[in-house]
Backbone as JSON, one array per atom type, in Angstrom:
{
  "sequence": "MTVERIDASVAGRWKLGDTFVNRMGFGSMRLTVRADRERAVRVLRRAVELGVDHIDTAAFYFSPGGILDGEPGPVRYATALIREALTPYPEGLMIVTKVGPDPLAEGGWGEAITAEQLRRQVEENLRRLGVEALDLVNLRIVRDRERFAERFGALAEMRAEGLIRHLGISNVGVEQLGEAQRIAPVTCVQNAFATDLRRHEDLLRECGARGIAFVPFFAIAGPKREDGPKRESGVTAGDDGPEWRIARERGVTGHQVRLAWTLHQGEHVLAIPGTGDVAHLEENVAAGAIRLTAEELAEIDQR",
  "N": [[86.94, 127.72, 95.67], [87.54, 131.17, 95.74], [89.78, 133.83, 96.58], [88.71, 136.95, 97.45], [89.12, 139.42, 98.71], [91.83, 141.55, 99.09], [93.73, 142.42, 101.46], [95.82, 143.19, 104.08], [94.84, 143.33, 106.64], [92.88, 141.4, 107.07], [94.04, 139.17, 108.08], [94.17, 139.46, 110.76], [95.36, 140.99, 113.87], [98.28, 141.8, 115.86], [100.15, 142.74, 118.75], [103.18, 144.24, 118.48], [105.62, 144.96, 120.51], [104.98, 148.17, 121.26], [103.12, 148.62, 119.34], [100.34, 147.83, 117.37], [100.13, 145.53, 114.74], [99.3, 144.29, 111.46], [98.93, 140.81, 111.05], [99.81, 139.62, 108.73], [102.68, 140.19, 107.2], [105.61, 141.42, 105.5], [108.48, 140.14, 103.91], [111.72, 141.24, 103.13], [113.93, 140.08, 101.88], [114.17, 139.02, 99.26], [113.99, 141.19, 97.61], [116.3, 142.31, 96.55], [117.34, 140.7, 94.6], [116.91, 141.05, 91.84], [118.12, 143.39, 89.4], [116.59, 145.59, 88.84], [115.66, 148.36, 90.3], [113.37, 149.92, 90.4], [111.35, 148.08, 90.19], [111.5, 146.76, 92.66], [110.86, 148.91, 94.34], [108.21, 149.36, 93.56], [107.01, 147.02, 94.51], [107.32, 147.29, 97.31], [105.85, 149.65, 97.81], [103.33, 148.84, 96.96], [102.84, 146.85, 98.82], [102.46, 148.33, 101.2], [100.18, 149.74, 100.39], [98.39, 147.65, 100.42], [97.97, 147.27, 103.06], [100.01, 146.22, 104.58], [101.94, 146.51, 107.41], [104.2, 145.75, 108.67], [107.37, 145.12, 108.16], [110.01, 143.04, 107.36], [113.53, 143.02, 107.53], [117.13, 143.31, 106.92], [120.54, 144.32, 107.41], [122.25, 142.67, 106.09], [120.88, 141.77, 103.93], [121.41, 141.84, 100.78], [122.35, 142.22, 97.32], [124.44, 142.03, 94.4], [126.35, 139.29, 95.92], [125.37, 138.76, 98.42], [123.26, 136.91, 100.71], [121.53, 135.62, 98.92], [121.89, 134.64, 95.5], [122.2, 137.11, 93.06], [121.18, 139.25, 90.3], [123.75, 140.67, 88.21], [125.45, 143.86, 88.76], [125.35, 147.13, 90.37], [125.69, 147.01, 93.96], [122.82, 146.19, 95.79], [120.9, 147.12, 98.5], [118.49, 145.89, 100.75], [117.53, 147.42, 102.87], [118.14, 150.03, 102.03], [116.53, 150.19, 99.77], [114.01, 150.07, 100.96], [114.01, 152.49, 102.34], [114.16, 154.25, 100.12], [111.74, 153.71, 98.86], [109.69, 154.18, 100.74], [110.0, 156.41, 102.45], [108.7, 159.63, 103.35], [108.21, 157.61, 106.21], [105.18, 155.76, 106.68], [102.83, 156.41, 109.3], [102.73, 154.17, 112.01], [103.99, 152.08, 110.73], [106.02, 149.28, 111.15], [109.35, 148.56, 111.03], [111.28, 145.86, 111.01], [114.38, 144.76, 111.8], [117.53, 142.93, 111.66], [120.47, 141.64, 113.29], [123.69, 140.03, 113.26], [124.63, 137.74, 111.32], [127.53, 138.26, 109.38], [129.06, 139.7, 106.7], [132.19, 138.88, 105.29], [135.23, 140.59, 104.45], [136.94, 139.25, 102.76], [135.27, 137.55, 101.52], [132.55, 135.19, 101.93], [130.99, 134.35, 105.13], [130.84, 135.62, 108.43], [130.25, 136.06, 111.94], [128.7, 138.45, 113.95], [129.93, 139.11, 117.04], [131.09, 140.59, 119.16], [130.43, 143.55, 121.19], [131.18, 145.82, 119.78], [131.12, 144.96, 117.09], [128.4, 144.38, 116.81], [127.29, 146.9, 117.3], [128.25, 148.27, 115.08], [126.73, 147.02, 113.06], [124.14, 147.72, 113.86], [124.3, 150.5, 113.57], [124.69, 150.65, 110.83], [122.22, 149.74, 109.89], [120.6, 151.82, 110.89], [121.61, 153.97, 109.39], [121.18, 153.24, 106.65], [118.41, 152.86, 106.59], [117.63, 155.35, 107.33], [116.8, 156.4, 109.83], [116.43, 157.46, 113.29], [116.15, 155.76, 115.37], [115.82, 152.25, 115.64], [112.97, 150.28, 115.04], [112.58, 147.58, 115.87], [114.87, 145.1, 116.7], [116.19, 142.04, 115.81], [118.26, 139.59, 117.23], [120.11, 137.53, 115.43], [121.17, 134.28, 115.66], [123.87, 132.47, 114.45], [125.99, 130.41, 114.51], [127.58, 130.35, 116.9], [126.61, 129.86, 120.06], [127.48, 130.2, 122.59], [128.09, 132.71, 123.62], [125.73, 134.05, 123.87], [124.18, 135.54, 125.79], [125.88, 137.68, 126.29], [125.89, 139.01, 123.82], [123.16, 139.63, 123.45], [122.87, 141.24, 125.64], [124.47, 143.4, 124.9], [122.93, 144.53, 122.87], [120.75, 145.22, 124.41], [121.83, 147.28, 125.9], [122.17, 149.18, 123.88], [119.53, 149.61, 123.36], [118.78, 150.87, 125.71], [120.14, 153.2, 125.3], [118.61, 154.4, 123.41], [118.81, 153.79, 120.73], [117.53, 151.62, 119.77], [114.19, 150.43, 119.82], [112.73, 148.09, 120.46], [113.39, 144.61, 121.2], [114.26, 141.42, 119.75], [114.75, 137.89, 119.1], [116.42, 135.37, 117.13], [116.54, 132.26, 115.39], [116.83, 130.46, 117.56], [116.45, 128.61, 120.7], [114.18, 127.38, 123.29], [115.64, 127.66, 125.61], [117.39, 129.85, 125.1], [115.46, 131.84, 124.85], [114.47, 132.13, 127.46], [116.83, 132.96, 128.68], [117.31, 135.4, 127.37], [115.06, 136.88, 128.19], [115.62, 137.35, 130.81], [117.35, 139.38, 130.65], [116.35, 141.54, 129.09], [113.17, 142.8, 127.85], [111.54, 140.65, 125.52], [110.3, 140.96, 122.36], [109.67, 139.52, 120.03], [110.12, 136.31, 118.45], [112.0, 134.86, 115.93], [112.06, 132.24, 113.88], [112.81, 129.42, 111.72], [110.0, 127.87, 110.25], [107.45, 125.8, 109.05], [104.91, 124.0, 107.16], [106.2, 121.64, 106.6], [108.44, 121.81, 108.14], [109.02, 121.66, 111.15], [110.49, 121.72, 113.51], [110.7, 123.61, 115.52], [108.38, 123.73, 116.96], [107.78, 123.5, 119.67], [108.88, 125.84, 120.69], [107.31, 127.75, 119.39], [104.83, 127.3, 120.66], [105.55, 127.93, 123.27], [106.17, 130.63, 123.05], [103.59, 131.62, 122.55], [102.4, 131.08, 125.02], [103.76, 132.87, 126.59], [103.05, 135.29, 125.57], [104.44, 136.35, 123.41], [105.37, 137.37, 120.16], [105.59, 135.05, 117.5], [107.46, 134.63, 114.69], [107.62, 133.14, 111.81], [110.15, 132.26, 109.45], [110.78, 131.08, 106.1], [108.27, 130.04, 105.63], [106.92, 129.55, 103.26], [108.94, 128.43, 101.62], [109.95, 126.33, 103.16], [111.89, 123.4, 103.91], [113.5, 123.9, 101.74], [114.6, 126.33, 102.03], [116.57, 129.24, 101.43], [116.63, 128.85, 98.68], [114.05, 128.46, 97.84], [110.7, 127.81, 96.5], [109.81, 127.35, 93.06], [107.41, 129.21, 91.41], [104.95, 128.0, 89.47], [102.33, 128.5, 87.66], [100.98, 128.7, 90.07], [101.6, 126.38, 91.4], [103.97, 124.39, 93.06], [106.58, 122.85, 91.43], [106.65, 119.34, 91.39], [105.65, 119.0, 93.94], [103.33, 117.38, 95.84], [101.95, 117.52, 98.19], [99.51, 117.63, 100.94], [98.62, 120.3, 101.18], [98.61, 121.23, 98.59], [96.65, 119.68, 97.36], [94.42, 120.56, 98.81], [94.5, 123.21, 98.01], [93.89, 123.02, 95.27], [91.23, 122.18, 95.41], [90.05, 124.41, 96.56], [90.55, 126.4, 94.79], [92.73, 128.07, 95.03], [96.23, 128.77, 95.67], [98.96, 126.49, 96.43], [100.93, 127.79, 97.9], [99.5, 129.81, 99.13], [97.86, 128.29, 100.82], [99.8, 127.21, 102.5], [100.68, 129.54, 103.79], [98.28, 130.31, 105.03], [97.91, 128.15, 106.76], [100.11, 128.6, 108.43], [99.35, 131.0, 109.76], [97.21, 129.99, 111.15], [98.33, 128.77, 113.32], [98.35, 130.11, 115.69], [97.25, 133.04, 117.44], [99.34, 134.68, 117.97], [101.15, 134.31, 116.0], [102.91, 135.53, 113.27], [103.22, 136.31, 109.77], [105.76, 136.55, 107.29], [106.1, 136.52, 104.37], [108.25, 136.66, 101.54], [108.95, 138.38, 98.47], [109.8, 139.48, 95.15], [107.98, 140.34, 93.38], [105.05, 141.87, 92.26], [102.57, 140.59, 91.72], [102.84, 138.13, 93.05], [103.14, 139.12, 95.62], [100.56, 140.18, 96.09], [99.12, 137.82, 95.99], [100.18, 136.52, 98.24], [99.38, 138.24, 100.36], [96.62, 138.03, 100.11], [96.24, 135.48, 101.07], [95.81, 135.69, 103.76], [93.11, 135.8, 104.17], [92.11, 133.27, 104.0], [90.42, 130.69, 105.55], [91.03, 127.81, 107.02], [89.55, 124.59, 107.41], [88.88, 122.44, 110.26], [89.29, 119.82, 109.49], [90.92, 120.11, 107.25], [93.19, 121.28, 108.39], [93.99, 119.2, 110.07], [94.67, 117.29, 108.18], [96.89, 118.47, 106.93], [98.58, 118.62, 109.14], [99.22, 115.99, 109.5], [101.07, 115.53, 107.64]],
  "CA": [[86.85, 128.96, 96.45], [88.51, 132.19, 95.38], [89.99, 134.88, 97.58], [88.31, 138.18, 96.79], [89.62, 140.61, 99.38], [93.27, 141.58, 99.27], [94.02, 143.42, 102.48], [96.57, 142.51, 105.14], [94.11, 143.36, 107.91], [92.01, 140.25, 107.25], [94.78, 138.14, 108.8], [94.14, 139.74, 112.19], [96.41, 141.88, 114.36], [99.04, 141.42, 117.06], [100.93, 143.87, 119.24], [104.64, 144.12, 118.48], [106.1, 146.02, 121.39], [103.94, 149.13, 121.59], [102.39, 148.9, 118.12], [99.57, 146.76, 116.76], [100.4, 145.37, 113.31], [98.6, 143.18, 110.81], [99.73, 139.59, 111.17], [100.42, 139.35, 107.44], [103.71, 141.18, 106.93], [106.37, 141.29, 104.25], [109.91, 139.92, 104.06], [112.39, 142.0, 102.06], [115.17, 139.45, 101.45], [114.23, 138.78, 97.81], [113.88, 142.43, 96.85], [117.56, 142.73, 95.94], [117.82, 139.7, 93.65], [116.9, 141.63, 90.5], [118.8, 144.68, 89.31], [115.58, 146.62, 88.59], [115.29, 149.0, 91.56], [111.99, 150.4, 90.32], [110.48, 146.93, 90.46], [111.49, 146.58, 94.11], [110.13, 150.03, 94.91], [106.79, 149.11, 93.31], [106.56, 145.96, 95.43], [107.22, 147.85, 98.66], [104.73, 150.59, 97.88], [102.1, 148.07, 96.86], [102.65, 146.17, 100.12], [101.86, 149.3, 102.12], [98.82, 149.99, 99.9], [97.57, 146.49, 100.8], [97.81, 147.24, 104.51], [101.17, 145.65, 105.28], [102.57, 147.5, 108.29], [105.27, 145.03, 109.37], [108.32, 144.74, 107.12], [111.21, 142.41, 107.9], [114.71, 143.28, 106.72], [118.42, 143.15, 107.59], [121.63, 144.96, 106.69], [122.93, 141.67, 105.27], [120.07, 141.45, 102.75], [121.89, 142.62, 99.64], [122.79, 141.49, 96.13], [125.05, 140.69, 94.43], [127.29, 139.0, 96.97], [124.72, 138.53, 99.7], [122.78, 135.56, 101.02], [120.97, 135.07, 97.69], [122.5, 135.04, 94.25], [121.4, 138.14, 92.41], [121.64, 139.71, 89.0], [124.92, 141.55, 88.33], [125.2, 145.29, 88.81], [125.7, 147.75, 91.65], [125.13, 146.32, 95.12], [121.51, 146.69, 96.18], [120.58, 146.79, 99.89], [117.05, 145.93, 101.02], [117.24, 148.55, 103.75], [118.17, 151.25, 101.23], [115.33, 150.17, 98.92], [112.88, 150.42, 101.83], [114.07, 153.95, 102.53], [113.84, 154.91, 98.85], [110.33, 153.51, 98.48], [108.67, 154.46, 101.75], [110.13, 157.65, 103.22], [108.59, 159.54, 104.8], [107.55, 156.36, 106.58], [103.79, 155.91, 107.16], [102.62, 156.23, 110.74], [102.34, 152.82, 112.38], [104.79, 151.06, 110.05], [107.11, 148.69, 111.93], [110.42, 147.96, 110.24], [111.98, 144.94, 111.89], [115.65, 144.36, 111.19], [118.26, 141.96, 112.47], [121.94, 141.67, 113.29], [124.3, 138.73, 113.54], [125.45, 137.33, 110.18], [128.45, 139.36, 109.06], [129.84, 139.41, 105.5], [133.62, 139.08, 105.46], [135.85, 141.33, 103.35], [137.56, 138.3, 101.84], [134.23, 136.67, 101.01], [131.99, 134.3, 102.94], [130.23, 134.94, 106.22], [131.2, 135.44, 109.82], [129.16, 136.33, 112.88], [128.97, 139.56, 114.87], [129.98, 138.57, 118.4], [131.42, 141.61, 120.15], [129.56, 144.72, 121.24], [131.6, 146.72, 118.71], [130.61, 144.43, 115.83], [126.95, 144.54, 116.81], [127.0, 148.32, 117.16], [128.48, 148.62, 113.68], [125.59, 146.58, 112.27], [123.0, 148.56, 114.22], [124.5, 151.81, 112.96], [124.46, 150.51, 109.39], [120.76, 149.7, 109.71], [120.11, 153.17, 111.11], [122.01, 154.83, 108.29], [120.54, 152.88, 105.39], [116.97, 153.09, 106.72], [117.41, 156.78, 107.52], [116.02, 156.64, 111.06], [117.23, 157.73, 114.48], [116.01, 154.58, 116.23], [115.26, 151.08, 114.97], [111.75, 149.84, 115.71], [112.76, 146.27, 116.5], [116.07, 144.42, 116.21], [116.35, 140.64, 116.19], [119.61, 139.03, 117.26], [120.12, 136.24, 114.72], [122.29, 133.41, 116.01], [124.28, 131.66, 113.31], [126.64, 129.18, 114.99], [128.11, 130.49, 118.25], [125.58, 130.09, 121.07], [128.11, 130.28, 123.89], [128.12, 134.08, 124.11], [124.43, 134.61, 123.54], [123.78, 136.55, 126.77], [126.73, 138.85, 126.08], [125.44, 139.71, 122.64], [121.85, 140.21, 123.69], [123.09, 142.32, 126.59], [124.99, 144.56, 124.16], [121.78, 145.16, 122.21], [119.93, 145.82, 125.47], [122.47, 148.56, 126.23], [121.83, 150.12, 122.8], [118.12, 149.95, 123.57], [118.76, 151.86, 126.78], [120.66, 154.46, 124.72], [117.6, 154.96, 122.51], [119.06, 153.43, 119.34], [116.61, 150.52, 119.45], [112.98, 150.51, 120.63], [112.32, 146.77, 120.95], [114.35, 143.55, 120.88], [113.8, 140.07, 119.49], [115.81, 136.91, 118.89], [116.15, 134.58, 115.94], [117.29, 131.02, 115.26], [117.15, 130.12, 118.94], [115.61, 127.62, 121.35], [113.49, 127.84, 124.49], [116.65, 128.06, 126.59], [117.83, 131.21, 124.8], [114.35, 132.74, 125.12], [114.5, 132.42, 128.89], [118.05, 133.71, 128.96], [117.12, 136.76, 126.89], [114.06, 137.57, 129.0], [116.24, 137.76, 132.07], [118.18, 140.55, 130.37], [115.49, 142.62, 128.58], [111.93, 142.28, 127.26], [111.63, 140.05, 124.17], [109.08, 141.27, 121.64], [109.34, 138.47, 119.07], [111.09, 135.25, 118.14], [111.92, 134.59, 114.5], [112.7, 130.96, 113.58], [112.27, 128.7, 110.58], [108.85, 127.05, 110.58], [106.56, 125.61, 107.91], [104.14, 122.76, 107.24], [107.14, 120.53, 106.53], [109.66, 122.21, 108.85], [108.35, 121.95, 112.42], [111.34, 121.39, 114.66], [110.6, 124.63, 116.56], [106.98, 123.82, 117.39], [107.74, 123.73, 121.12], [109.16, 127.26, 120.91], [106.12, 128.47, 118.95], [103.82, 127.2, 121.72], [106.06, 128.65, 124.44], [105.98, 132.06, 122.78], [102.19, 131.91, 122.77], [102.13, 131.08, 126.47], [104.4, 134.05, 127.19], [102.56, 136.5, 124.92], [105.5, 136.85, 122.53], [105.11, 137.07, 118.75], [106.45, 134.07, 116.82], [107.46, 135.08, 113.31], [108.35, 132.13, 111.05], [110.65, 132.46, 108.1], [110.69, 129.88, 105.26], [106.91, 129.48, 105.69], [106.6, 129.03, 101.93], [110.03, 127.61, 101.08], [110.15, 125.12, 103.96], [113.26, 122.91, 103.97], [114.27, 124.38, 100.59], [115.27, 127.51, 102.56], [116.71, 130.41, 100.56], [116.39, 128.51, 97.28], [112.64, 128.74, 97.63], [110.03, 127.08, 95.44], [109.49, 128.08, 91.84], [105.96, 129.26, 91.21], [104.56, 127.68, 88.1], [100.87, 128.45, 87.65], [100.48, 128.54, 91.42], [101.94, 125.07, 91.95], [105.39, 124.12, 93.12], [106.86, 121.65, 90.63], [107.04, 118.16, 92.12], [105.08, 118.96, 95.29], [101.97, 116.87, 95.82], [101.52, 117.44, 99.58], [98.09, 117.9, 101.16], [98.25, 121.7, 100.97], [98.33, 121.44, 97.17], [95.34, 119.1, 97.09], [93.45, 121.5, 99.37], [94.52, 124.4, 97.17], [93.14, 122.75, 94.03], [89.8, 122.14, 95.73], [89.59, 125.75, 96.93], [90.81, 127.35, 93.73], [93.81, 128.98, 95.42], [97.53, 128.13, 95.41], [99.58, 125.79, 97.54], [101.63, 128.76, 98.72], [98.5, 130.48, 99.97], [97.45, 127.36, 101.87], [100.9, 127.13, 103.46], [100.64, 130.75, 104.6], [97.08, 130.25, 105.87], [98.22, 127.19, 107.83], [101.02, 129.29, 109.35], [98.58, 131.93, 110.59], [96.32, 129.21, 112.0], [99.07, 128.17, 114.44], [98.14, 130.88, 116.91], [97.04, 134.47, 117.22], [100.63, 135.36, 118.14], [102.02, 133.95, 114.87], [102.89, 136.48, 112.16], [103.82, 135.79, 108.54], [106.56, 137.55, 106.56], [106.51, 136.0, 103.07], [109.0, 137.61, 100.74], [108.89, 138.26, 97.02], [110.16, 140.66, 94.41], [107.0, 140.39, 92.31], [103.8, 142.43, 92.76], [101.5, 139.59, 91.66], [103.04, 137.18, 94.15], [102.84, 139.86, 96.85], [99.11, 140.23, 96.25], [98.7, 136.45, 96.3], [100.55, 136.24, 99.63], [98.52, 139.01, 101.27], [95.27, 137.46, 100.02], [96.18, 134.23, 101.84], [95.34, 135.97, 105.11], [91.65, 135.66, 104.22], [91.74, 131.86, 103.9], [90.13, 130.03, 106.83], [91.07, 126.36, 106.83], [88.67, 123.81, 108.3], [89.58, 121.54, 111.18], [89.7, 118.63, 108.73], [92.06, 120.48, 106.41], [94.35, 121.46, 109.26], [94.42, 117.88, 110.51], [95.33, 116.63, 107.04], [98.22, 119.06, 106.77], [99.38, 118.28, 110.32], [99.66, 114.6, 109.37], [101.97, 115.51, 106.48]],
  "C": [[87.91, 129.93, 95.97], [88.62, 133.21, 96.5], [89.72, 136.22, 96.93], [88.96, 139.41, 97.41], [91.13, 140.51, 99.55], [93.59, 142.73, 100.21], [94.66, 142.69, 103.65], [95.81, 142.44, 106.45], [93.25, 142.13, 108.14], [92.72, 139.11, 107.97], [94.72, 138.33, 110.3], [95.33, 140.59, 112.6], [97.06, 141.34, 115.61], [99.89, 142.61, 117.46], [102.41, 143.52, 119.27], [105.19, 145.26, 119.32], [104.96, 146.94, 121.77], [103.04, 149.45, 120.41], [101.62, 147.68, 117.63], [99.85, 146.73, 115.26], [99.52, 144.25, 112.77], [99.51, 141.96, 110.8], [100.35, 139.17, 109.84], [101.38, 140.49, 107.13], [104.4, 140.9, 105.61], [107.84, 141.11, 104.58], [110.67, 140.48, 102.87], [113.61, 141.3, 101.46], [115.28, 139.33, 99.93], [114.15, 140.06, 96.97], [115.14, 142.76, 96.06], [118.03, 141.81, 94.82], [117.89, 140.27, 92.23], [117.5, 143.02, 90.53], [117.83, 145.86, 89.15], [115.1, 147.21, 89.92], [113.84, 149.46, 91.54], [111.0, 149.28, 90.6], [110.37, 146.7, 91.97], [110.7, 147.68, 94.8], [108.62, 149.83, 94.73], [106.24, 148.06, 94.27], [106.36, 146.53, 96.83], [106.03, 148.79, 98.79], [103.39, 149.89, 97.78], [101.81, 147.34, 98.17], [101.98, 147.11, 101.11], [100.43, 149.62, 101.7], [97.87, 148.87, 100.34], [97.43, 146.34, 102.31], [98.95, 146.58, 105.26], [101.82, 146.74, 106.11], [103.67, 146.88, 109.14], [106.21, 144.48, 108.31], [109.59, 144.21, 107.79], [112.39, 142.65, 106.97], [115.98, 143.0, 107.52], [119.48, 143.85, 106.76], [122.32, 143.97, 105.76], [122.03, 141.12, 104.16], [120.54, 142.35, 101.61], [122.31, 141.68, 98.53], [123.49, 142.49, 95.21], [126.03, 140.55, 95.61], [126.69, 138.71, 98.32], [124.29, 137.09, 99.89], [122.24, 134.87, 99.77], [121.8, 135.5, 96.49], [121.59, 136.07, 93.58], [121.97, 138.51, 91.06], [122.84, 140.64, 89.18], [124.52, 143.01, 88.32], [125.64, 145.86, 90.13], [125.03, 147.0, 92.8], [123.84, 147.0, 95.56], [121.19, 146.19, 97.59], [119.08, 146.9, 100.11], [116.69, 147.12, 101.88], [117.21, 149.87, 102.98], [116.96, 151.33, 100.3], [114.09, 150.55, 99.72], [112.85, 151.93, 102.06], [113.65, 154.69, 101.26], [112.35, 154.85, 98.56], [109.35, 154.15, 99.46], [108.87, 155.71, 102.59], [109.37, 158.79, 102.54], [107.74, 158.33, 105.19], [106.13, 156.6, 107.1], [103.72, 155.69, 108.67], [102.15, 154.8, 111.01], [103.12, 151.73, 111.69], [105.92, 150.59, 110.95], [108.12, 148.07, 110.97], [111.29, 147.16, 111.19], [113.26, 144.49, 111.19], [116.36, 143.36, 112.09], [119.75, 142.14, 112.31], [122.45, 140.28, 113.62], [125.19, 138.28, 112.41], [126.26, 138.51, 109.66], [129.26, 139.01, 107.82], [131.3, 139.77, 105.71], [134.21, 139.76, 104.24], [136.42, 140.4, 102.31], [136.55, 137.34, 101.22], [133.75, 135.71, 102.09], [131.35, 135.08, 104.08], [130.82, 134.61, 107.58], [129.99, 135.75, 110.69], [129.57, 137.46, 113.81], [128.85, 139.05, 116.3], [130.16, 139.68, 119.43], [130.41, 142.76, 120.1], [129.9, 145.7, 120.12], [131.06, 146.27, 117.36], [129.1, 144.63, 115.72], [126.56, 146.01, 116.65], [127.2, 148.77, 115.71], [127.29, 148.21, 112.82], [124.33, 147.39, 112.58], [123.11, 149.92, 113.54], [124.31, 151.76, 111.44], [122.96, 150.47, 109.09], [120.15, 151.08, 109.88], [120.38, 154.06, 109.91], [121.25, 154.51, 107.01], [119.02, 153.07, 105.44], [116.65, 154.57, 106.91], [116.57, 157.11, 108.73], [116.98, 156.89, 112.22], [117.19, 156.58, 115.46], [115.36, 153.47, 115.43], [114.06, 150.58, 115.75], [111.97, 148.55, 116.5], [113.99, 145.61, 115.88], [116.09, 143.0, 116.74], [117.82, 140.27, 116.2], [119.55, 137.65, 116.63], [121.38, 135.46, 115.12], [122.61, 132.52, 114.82], [124.87, 130.34, 113.8], [126.95, 129.27, 116.5], [126.99, 130.83, 119.23], [126.17, 130.32, 122.45], [128.07, 131.68, 124.48], [126.81, 134.8, 123.81], [124.06, 135.75, 124.48], [124.6, 137.82, 126.6], [126.25, 139.67, 124.9], [124.09, 140.37, 122.85], [121.96, 141.37, 124.68], [123.61, 143.58, 125.91], [123.85, 145.29, 123.45], [120.87, 145.83, 123.24], [120.51, 147.17, 125.89], [122.17, 149.6, 125.16], [120.36, 150.51, 122.87], [118.01, 151.01, 124.66], [119.25, 153.22, 126.29], [119.63, 155.14, 123.82], [117.83, 154.65, 121.05], [118.09, 152.37, 118.84], [115.39, 150.65, 120.37], [112.61, 149.17, 121.25], [113.33, 145.73, 120.47], [113.65, 142.22, 120.63], [115.0, 139.16, 119.3], [115.41, 135.98, 117.76], [117.09, 133.39, 115.86], [117.78, 130.53, 116.62], [116.24, 129.0, 119.43], [114.97, 128.2, 122.59], [114.49, 128.32, 125.54], [117.12, 129.5, 126.37], [116.71, 132.23, 125.05], [114.34, 133.12, 126.59], [115.69, 133.26, 129.28], [117.89, 135.17, 128.55], [116.14, 137.53, 127.77], [114.59, 138.0, 130.35], [117.08, 139.03, 131.9], [117.33, 141.75, 129.97], [114.22, 142.01, 128.01], [112.16, 141.77, 125.84], [110.29, 140.25, 123.48], [108.68, 140.16, 120.68], [110.48, 137.47, 118.97], [110.9, 134.9, 116.67], [112.74, 133.34, 114.19], [112.09, 130.36, 112.31], [111.1, 127.83, 111.03], [107.93, 126.99, 109.37], [105.81, 124.29, 108.08], [105.06, 121.55, 107.28], [108.48, 120.88, 107.18], [109.23, 122.65, 110.26], [109.2, 121.69, 113.66], [111.24, 122.41, 115.8], [109.17, 124.78, 117.08], [106.87, 124.08, 118.88], [107.98, 125.21, 121.44], [107.97, 128.12, 120.48], [105.07, 128.47, 120.06], [104.27, 127.98, 122.95], [105.91, 130.16, 124.26], [104.52, 132.46, 123.0], [101.84, 132.0, 124.24], [102.69, 132.34, 127.14], [103.95, 135.36, 126.54], [103.55, 137.15, 124.0], [105.17, 136.46, 121.09], [106.1, 136.02, 118.26], [106.33, 134.36, 115.34], [108.27, 134.1, 112.46], [108.92, 132.68, 109.76], [110.71, 131.09, 107.41], [109.3, 129.24, 105.32], [106.47, 128.92, 104.35], [107.67, 128.06, 101.46], [110.24, 126.32, 101.84], [111.61, 124.7, 103.98], [114.13, 123.4, 102.82], [114.99, 125.69, 100.92], [115.4, 128.61, 101.52], [116.46, 130.09, 99.09], [114.94, 128.76, 96.9], [112.03, 127.89, 96.53], [109.83, 127.96, 94.22], [107.99, 128.04, 91.63], [105.65, 129.05, 89.73], [103.05, 127.46, 88.1], [100.31, 128.16, 89.03], [100.82, 127.21, 92.05], [103.45, 124.92, 91.96], [105.68, 122.82, 92.41], [107.3, 120.51, 91.54], [106.45, 118.05, 93.5], [103.64, 118.52, 95.21], [101.45, 116.68, 97.25], [100.06, 117.83, 99.75], [97.7, 119.35, 100.94], [97.96, 121.99, 99.5], [97.01, 120.8, 96.76], [94.24, 120.02, 97.59], [93.35, 122.74, 98.5], [93.72, 124.19, 95.89], [91.64, 122.75, 94.29], [89.24, 123.53, 95.99], [89.78, 126.76, 95.8], [91.82, 128.41, 94.11], [95.13, 128.27, 95.12], [98.04, 127.42, 96.65], [100.32, 126.74, 98.47], [100.68, 129.49, 99.65], [98.03, 129.57, 101.1], [98.53, 127.24, 102.92], [100.91, 128.37, 104.37], [99.43, 130.75, 105.53], [97.3, 129.29, 107.04], [99.13, 127.84, 108.88], [100.25, 130.19, 110.3], [97.62, 131.19, 111.52], [97.03, 128.64, 113.23], [98.95, 128.94, 115.74], [97.98, 132.35, 116.6], [98.33, 135.26, 117.32], [101.58, 135.08, 116.99], [101.81, 134.95, 113.74], [103.56, 135.84, 110.95], [104.59, 136.9, 107.84], [107.03, 136.97, 105.22], [107.2, 137.07, 102.24], [108.87, 137.34, 99.26], [109.39, 139.56, 96.4], [109.19, 140.92, 93.27], [105.66, 140.87, 92.88], [102.68, 141.39, 92.76], [101.63, 138.57, 92.78], [102.79, 137.84, 95.5], [101.34, 139.86, 97.1], [98.56, 138.84, 96.6], [98.99, 136.12, 97.76], [99.63, 136.96, 100.6], [97.1, 138.44, 101.28], [95.13, 136.18, 100.83], [95.69, 134.46, 103.27], [93.84, 135.83, 105.27], [91.21, 134.21, 104.22], [91.56, 131.28, 105.29], [90.04, 128.53, 106.57], [90.16, 125.67, 107.83], [89.51, 122.94, 109.21], [90.08, 120.3, 110.45], [90.92, 118.94, 107.85], [93.32, 120.66, 107.23], [94.89, 120.12, 109.72], [95.16, 117.14, 109.4], [96.74, 117.16, 106.84], [99.12, 118.66, 107.93], [99.89, 116.86, 110.27], [100.67, 114.43, 108.24], [103.24, 114.74, 106.78]]
}
């Protein structure tokens, strides 16, 4: 089986806050790895051409010196690349950013805890994206969960000021979801989740019950996290899991099957696969058209 239609709309739609978006989105973390800014701009513009209207980013997505190792050269920020590629922003485009992880001047990473630290990150996102209000901000928890309510409350105050339209949370559990909802509406939850990384399955189901979008990261990379899999002729070297057997039978790639499986987890589940390559972007978006059978889903679930 080959995938003929490449359009993000075939994955279905979900309402993020006050805006319906296609469930197949785009993650911008890998855009900064290469020094070629024009390449990144082409990827972003092609994503929008393919119907992607939900882009995930963060002020701490940058290279060199960021979360991912990148080619040497001037520091490249994903938020700045998004602004360069897409302004004036298309109507209906949701740019979802996040705050929390905080690069330290002496190197390494800290965590934004205080209202002042969080405001600084929000203002950086506003400045680099070139907007007056952020569509949606996720509070990413790194280590310190003790002051979660205080931090989410600080973002809720910025929402009341008009700096943020909608709020979400990331790297959390069901307990934090309930805590956040007592403070302000929660539009989405963003946690690691994949065919072979399912520790947050209870939270995924709870989000569905509450009508909240669940947006997995590492859907392709799985436990390999930021290292990610290397794509070699559509197959991840050394991976012989059921999604790759299914992929060979269908004439697609294992990565596409992993993304299709992700979208099959519920109508409230969105995908944000990231890449810095146009061909891989098109492959990812095309995965939204794959409809797995009950037998195929059962095989993957037994992985």
